[in-house]
Each structure stands twice: as structure tokens, then as C-alpha cells.
C-alpha positions as CSV (number, residue, x, y, z in Angstrom):
1,M,-36.2,63.5,-252.6
2,Q,-34.3,60.1,-252.2
3,I,-31.8,59.0,-249.6
4,N,-30.1,55.7,-249.9
5,G,-32.7,54.6,-252.5
6,R,-35.7,55.6,-250.3
7,K,-38.1,58.3,-251.1
8,I,-38.6,60.7,-248.3
9,S,-40.6,63.9,-247.9
10,I,-39.2,66.8,-246.0
11,P,-41.7,69.2,-244.6
12,I,-40.9,72.7,-245.7
13,W,-41.9,75.6,-243.4
14,I,-43.5,78.3,-245.4
15,P,-45.0,81.2,-243.5
16,Y,-48.6,81.6,-244.2
17,A,-49.2,84.7,-246.1
18,P,-52.8,84.9,-247.4
19,F,-52.0,87.3,-250.2
20,E,-48.3,86.5,-250.7
21,T,-47.1,83.7,-253.0
22,V,-43.7,82.1,-252.8
23,S,-41.6,82.3,-255.8
24,P,-40.1,79.1,-257.4
25,L,-36.7,80.8,-257.0
26,E,-37.3,81.0,-253.2
27,L,-38.6,77.4,-253.0
28,Q,-35.4,76.4,-254.9
29,K,-33.2,78.2,-252.5
30,Q,-35.0,76.5,-249.5
31,I,-34.6,73.1,-251.2
32,Q,-30.8,73.8,-251.7
33,A,-30.4,74.9,-248.1
34,L,-32.1,71.7,-246.9
35,N,-30.0,69.7,-249.2
36,E,-26.8,71.4,-247.9
37,E,-28.0,70.7,-244.3
38,L,-28.7,67.1,-245.1
39,Q,-25.2,66.7,-246.7
40,K,-23.7,68.2,-243.5
41,L,-25.6,65.7,-241.4
42,R,-24.5,62.9,-243.5
43,S,-20.9,64.1,-243.3
44,H,-21.2,64.4,-239.5
45,N,-22.8,60.9,-239.2
46,E,-19.9,59.4,-241.4
47,E,-17.3,61.2,-239.2
48,V,-19.0,59.9,-236.0
49,L,-19.3,56.3,-237.4
50,T,-15.7,56.4,-238.7
51,H,-14.4,57.6,-235.3
52,N,-16.5,55.1,-233.4
53,L,-15.2,52.2,-235.7
54,Q,-11.7,53.4,-235.2
55,D,-12.1,53.5,-231.4
56,M,-13.6,49.9,-231.5
57,E,-10.8,48.7,-233.7
58,K,-8.2,50.1,-231.4
59,R,-9.9,48.5,-228.4
60,Q,-10.0,45.1,-230.2
61,V,-6.4,45.4,-231.2
62,E,-5.5,46.0,-227.6
63,A,-7.6,43.2,-226.3
64,N,-6.0,40.9,-229.0
65,K,-2.5,42.0,-227.8
66,Q,-3.5,41.2,-224.2
67,Q,-4.8,37.8,-225.1
68,I,-1.7,36.9,-227.1
69,S,0.5,38.1,-224.2
70,S,-1.5,35.9,-221.7
71,M,-1.3,33.0,-224.1
72,L,2.4,33.4,-224.5
73,E,2.9,33.6,-220.7
74,L,0.7,30.4,-220.3
75,Q,2.8,28.6,-223.0
76,K,6.1,29.6,-221.1
77,N,4.7,28.3,-217.9
78,I,3.6,25.0,-219.5
79,E,6.9,24.6,-221.1
80,A,8.7,25.3,-217.7
81,Q,6.4,22.7,-216.0
82,N,7.1,20.2,-218.8
83,I,10.8,20.5,-218.4
84,E,10.5,20.1,-214.6
85,L,8.3,17.0,-215.0
86,R,10.7,15.5,-217.5
87,S,13.6,16.2,-215.0
88,Q,11.5,14.5,-212.2
89,N,10.7,11.6,-214.5
90,E,14.4,11.0,-215.4
91,E,15.3,11.1,-211.6
92,L,12.5,8.7,-210.7
93,M,13.6,6.3,-213.5
94,H,17.2,6.4,-212.4
95,N,16.0,5.7,-208.8
96,L,13.9,2.8,-210.0
97,Q,16.9,1.2,-211.8
98,E,19.1,1.6,-208.7
99,I,16.4,0.0,-206.6
100,E,15.9,-2.8,-209.1
101,K,19.7,-3.4,-209.1
102,K,19.8,-3.4,-205.3
103,Q,16.9,-5.9,-205.1
104,K,18.6,-8.2,-207.7
105,N,21.9,-8.2,-205.7
106,F,20.0,-8.7,-202.4
107,N,18.2,-11.7,-203.8
108,S,21.2,-13.1,-205.3
109,D,23.1,-12.7,-202.0
110,L,20.1,-14.2,-200.1
111,N,20.0,-17.2,-202.3
112,S,23.8,-17.8,-201.9
113,R,23.5,-17.6,-198.1
114,L,20.6,-20.0,-198.1
115,R,22.4,-22.5,-200.3
116,H,25.4,-22.2,-197.8
117,V,23.1,-22.7,-194.7
118,E,21.4,-25.8,-196.4
119,T,24.9,-27.2,-197.3
120,V,26.2,-26.7,-193.8
121,A,22.9,-28.1,-192.3
122,V,23.0,-31.2,-194.5
123,L,26.7,-31.9,-193.7
124,D,26.0,-31.5,-190.1
125,L,23.0,-33.8,-190.3
126,K,25.2,-36.4,-192.1
127,K,27.7,-36.3,-189.4
128,R,25.1,-36.7,-186.6
129,L,23.0,-39.4,-188.2
130,G,25.5,-41.3,-190.2
131,P,25.0,-42.6,-193.8
132,R,22.2,-45.3,-193.0
133,M,20.0,-42.9,-191.1
134,M,20.4,-40.3,-193.7
135,K,19.0,-42.4,-196.4
136,Q,16.1,-43.4,-194.3
137,A,15.4,-39.7,-193.5
138,C,15.5,-38.7,-197.2
139,C,13.1,-41.6,-198.0
140,E,10.7,-40.3,-195.3
141,I,10.8,-36.9,-196.6
142,R,10.1,-38.0,-200.1
143,M,7.1,-40.0,-198.9
144,K,5.6,-37.0,-197.1
145,S,6.0,-34.8,-200.2
């Protein structure tokens, strides 16, 4: 007998009867009964395998659904964080522009005040020293530089 291309032997139990012989018809019936039993076992094994595969497939489908759900949730969280970070970045850029503008105005105002102080100081010095002494002071300053 062959199963899946393999030759197998199946022991047949035949009661020992020293003076009795087994007829070919009886042997044929026993072989047929064994073949039927073998077919039932094959069918049962196929059913069990099919059922197990279906169960495995269901579990895999459920696991895939859970993974997809988790990935979608992570994607939503990342997108929300991205929106928040962009908003914060825009706010920081606006604040930086405001600070740069204030700094520019401050520097311009400071330069204007310093020029005014210099002008007042020079005029005051001219009044105190007079024109001759002023020329001499300028020359001394140039020599030191």
C-alpha cells in the first residue's frame, strides 16, 4: 500500500487458527476496512489541519489589525506634534524678528544720543578753551593716536 508516494506496510491481525485458513475474500474485506479507516484518519487530519490554519489566520488578521491601529494612532500623534512644533517655530521666529527690530531701534537711538552728547561736549569744550587751545588739543589727540 502507498500513502503520499511512500510504500508502507500495515500489519494485519489474523487470529491464529492452526487448521483454519483465511479466505481471499476475508482478506479483501479486512484490507477494505483498513483502507476505509485510513481514509477516515486522512479526512480527520485534513479537517484538524484546516481548522488550525483557519484559527492561525484569524489570529494573524487580528494581530495585523491591532498593529495597523497602533501605527495609525502613532501617525496621528506625530502629526499633532508636528503641527505644535510648527506653531512654536512660527511664534519663535516672530519673537526673534521683534527682538531684532527692537535691537536695531535701540542701537540707532543710542548712536543718535552719543552723537548729540559728542556735539554738545565739543561745543562746550570750544567755549571753554577758545579756538587756539582747541587746535592744540586736537593736534595732541592726533599725535597720541
